[in-house]
VMD Tcl script that draws the C-alpha trace (Angstrom):
set ca {
  {49.31 -0.15 -21.31}
  {45.43 -0.80 -21.41}
  {42.99 1.41 -19.27}
  {39.52 0.53 -18.35}
  {36.65 2.27 -16.87}
  {35.33 1.06 -13.52}
  {31.72 1.82 -12.89}
  {30.45 2.47 -9.32}
  {27.26 0.29 -8.73}
  {26.54 2.31 -5.60}
  {26.16 5.62 -7.36}
  {22.99 7.39 -6.98}
  {20.74 8.81 -9.74}
  {21.11 12.43 -10.92}
  {17.32 12.78 -10.78}
  {16.84 11.23 -7.51}
  {14.20 12.70 -5.28}
  {15.46 12.44 -1.72}
  {12.45 14.27 -0.07}
  {9.49 12.27 0.98}
  {6.91 14.54 -0.86}
  {4.29 16.45 0.93}
  {2.87 15.67 4.12}
  {-0.79 14.31 4.44}
  {-1.72 16.89 7.02}
  {-5.22 16.91 8.21}
  {-7.16 13.85 6.67}
  {-10.66 14.83 7.49}
  {-12.49 15.29 4.23}
  {-9.78 13.72 2.26}
  {-9.84 10.71 -0.10}
  {-7.61 8.06 1.14}
  {-6.60 5.16 -1.04}
  {-5.32 1.71 -0.23}
  {-3.49 -0.11 -2.73}
  {-3.80 -3.98 -1.79}
  {-2.99 -7.17 -3.65}
  {-4.11 -10.72 -4.02}
  {-1.56 -12.33 -1.59}
  {-1.31 -10.97 1.91}
  {-4.51 -11.62 4.03}
  {-3.03 -9.84 6.86}
  {-2.66 -6.69 4.81}
  {-6.27 -6.80 3.73}
  {-7.07 -7.01 7.60}
  {-4.76 -4.11 8.32}
  {-6.02 -1.86 5.52}
  {-9.76 -2.73 6.41}
  {-9.05 -1.65 9.99}
  {-7.17 1.44 9.12}
  {-9.72 2.31 6.55}
  {-12.72 2.14 9.06}
  {-10.66 4.21 11.50}
  {-10.06 6.92 8.70}
  {-13.77 6.76 7.69}
  {-14.63 7.48 11.40}
  {-12.33 10.48 11.18}
  {-14.11 11.82 8.30}
  {-12.20 10.60 5.31}
  {-13.56 8.97 2.25}
  {-11.61 5.54 1.58}
  {-11.38 3.58 -1.64}
  {-9.10 0.47 -2.43}
  {-7.35 -0.68 -5.41}
  {-6.31 -4.39 -5.82}
  {-3.20 -5.10 -7.85}
  {-3.32 -8.44 -9.87}
  {-1.40 -9.76 -12.84}
  {1.32 -7.08 -13.84}
  {2.61 -8.49 -17.02}
  {1.52 -8.42 -20.62}
  {-1.66 -6.93 -21.76}
  {-3.15 -7.51 -18.20}
  {-0.04 -5.60 -17.00}
  {-0.89 -2.58 -19.29}
  {-4.48 -2.70 -18.23}
  {-3.34 -2.54 -14.53}
  {-1.05 0.25 -15.06}
  {-3.92 2.41 -16.67}
  {-6.33 1.40 -13.91}
  {-3.66 2.37 -11.35}
  {-3.29 5.75 -13.07}
  {-6.98 6.34 -13.19}
  {-7.45 5.19 -9.48}
  {-4.71 7.70 -8.33}
  {-6.65 10.52 -10.00}
  {-9.51 9.91 -7.51}
  {-7.43 10.11 -4.25}
  {-5.63 12.70 -2.19}
  {-3.50 10.26 -0.10}
  {-2.03 6.97 -1.05}
  {-1.10 3.93 1.33}
  {0.55 1.31 -0.66}
  {1.19 -2.17 0.66}
  {2.37 -4.70 1.15}
  {6.17 -5.19 0.60}
  {6.40 -8.69 2.13}
  {8.37 -10.63 -0.49}
  {10.86 -10.00 -3.16}
  {8.38 -9.29 -6.16}
  {5.75 -7.74 -3.77}
  {8.21 -5.33 -2.50}
  {9.10 -4.48 -5.97}
  {5.48 -3.71 -7.12}
  {4.56 -2.03 -3.78}
  {7.32 0.43 -4.23}
  {6.78 0.86 -7.99}
  {3.11 1.56 -7.36}
  {4.06 3.98 -4.39}
  {6.62 5.83 -6.62}
  {3.95 6.11 -9.32}
  {1.45 7.55 -6.77}
  {4.18 9.87 -5.13}
  {5.03 11.23 -8.66}
  {1.43 12.66 -8.98}
  {2.33 14.88 -6.18}
  {-0.14 13.16 -3.59}
  {1.15 12.20 -0.22}
  {2.34 8.55 -0.45}
  {3.45 5.95 2.11}
  {4.76 2.36 1.09}
  {4.09 -0.26 3.73}
  {6.69 -2.93 4.25}
  {7.36 -5.69 6.76}
  {10.75 -5.50 8.69}
  {12.46 -8.15 6.68}
  {11.93 -6.06 3.63}
  {12.59 -2.61 4.90}
  {16.08 -2.24 3.48}
  {14.99 -3.78 0.08}
  {12.06 -1.30 -0.08}
  {14.47 1.65 0.30}
  {16.94 0.31 -2.07}
  {14.23 -0.23 -4.80}
  {13.03 3.17 -4.17}
  {16.40 4.82 -4.52}
  {16.92 2.67 -7.74}
  {13.59 3.96 -8.89}
  {14.75 7.80 -8.23}
  {12.71 8.29 -5.11}
  {15.09 7.65 -2.08}
  {12.97 9.78 0.15}
  {9.93 7.69 -0.34}
  {8.18 7.15 2.82}
  {8.06 3.59 4.18}
  {6.14 2.49 7.19}
  {7.42 -0.81 8.67}
  {5.38 -3.70 10.14}
  {6.67 -6.65 12.04}
  {7.75 -9.77 10.30}
  {6.54 -12.43 10.14}
  {2.94 -10.93 9.58}
  {0.96 -13.24 7.35}
  {1.81 -16.24 9.39}
  {-0.13 -14.61 12.57}
  {-3.64 -15.29 13.68}
  {-6.18 -12.56 13.04}
  {-6.30 -11.32 16.60}
  {-2.52 -10.91 16.55}
  {-2.61 -9.09 13.13}
  {-5.40 -6.84 14.62}
  {-2.93 -5.83 17.34}
  {-0.33 -4.97 14.82}
  {-3.01 -2.73 13.02}
  {-3.90 -1.08 16.43}
  {-0.31 -0.49 17.55}
  {0.74 0.80 13.84}
  {-2.09 3.24 13.13}
  {-0.74 6.34 15.02}
  {2.81 5.54 13.97}
  {1.44 5.25 10.29}
  {0.11 8.86 10.70}
  {3.36 10.10 11.84}
  {5.29 8.56 9.06}
  {2.83 10.23 6.75}
  {2.85 13.67 8.29}
  {-0.82 13.17 9.02}
  {-3.36 14.19 11.70}
  {-6.97 13.22 12.30}
  {-7.80 16.48 14.15}
  {-7.05 19.98 13.36}
  {-4.19 21.33 15.57}
  {-4.86 24.47 17.61}
  {-2.01 26.84 18.39}
  {-1.68 27.60 22.13}
}
mol new
graphics top color blue
foreach p $ca { graphics top sphere $p radius 0.5 }
foreach p [lrange $ca 0 end-1] q [lrange $ca 1 end] { graphics top cylinder $p $q radius 0.2 }
display resetview
């Protein structure tokens, strides 16, 4: 009789990090970084809106734009991302809104979270499960994922700005962040 080995494709990684990482806490005075890309105009609009709100709350804000991610350009981008992550205290990484975009968003969010900074990946509803799956396969099943509605990029600017408004406070909750110091009663 021949015996075989059956591998379980649903197994988890031994080195998985199931915790979300540190909460962002009070954001005033912190350096908040937005990772954007070249594709999603709606994510640019939302990130700009949220950045302005964070600046008003006393944050310093910066952006890093992902471009080509393969070959020599990909190596340059990886080094640039690593350097940028050293300049921020909090990372908001988006947008997971297609297959490859979800992969790169989650990969960059895992890279940010691995530095120890509070990190959240932003995904649209259709790519939420995929974002969690990629995070788990990347060894970070606890990665925070904030979900925006889908479709998003096909909406007019005023509709997208309403999404930005509706999701700003929930993003802070996902992140474990506050804009004002909480006073004990």
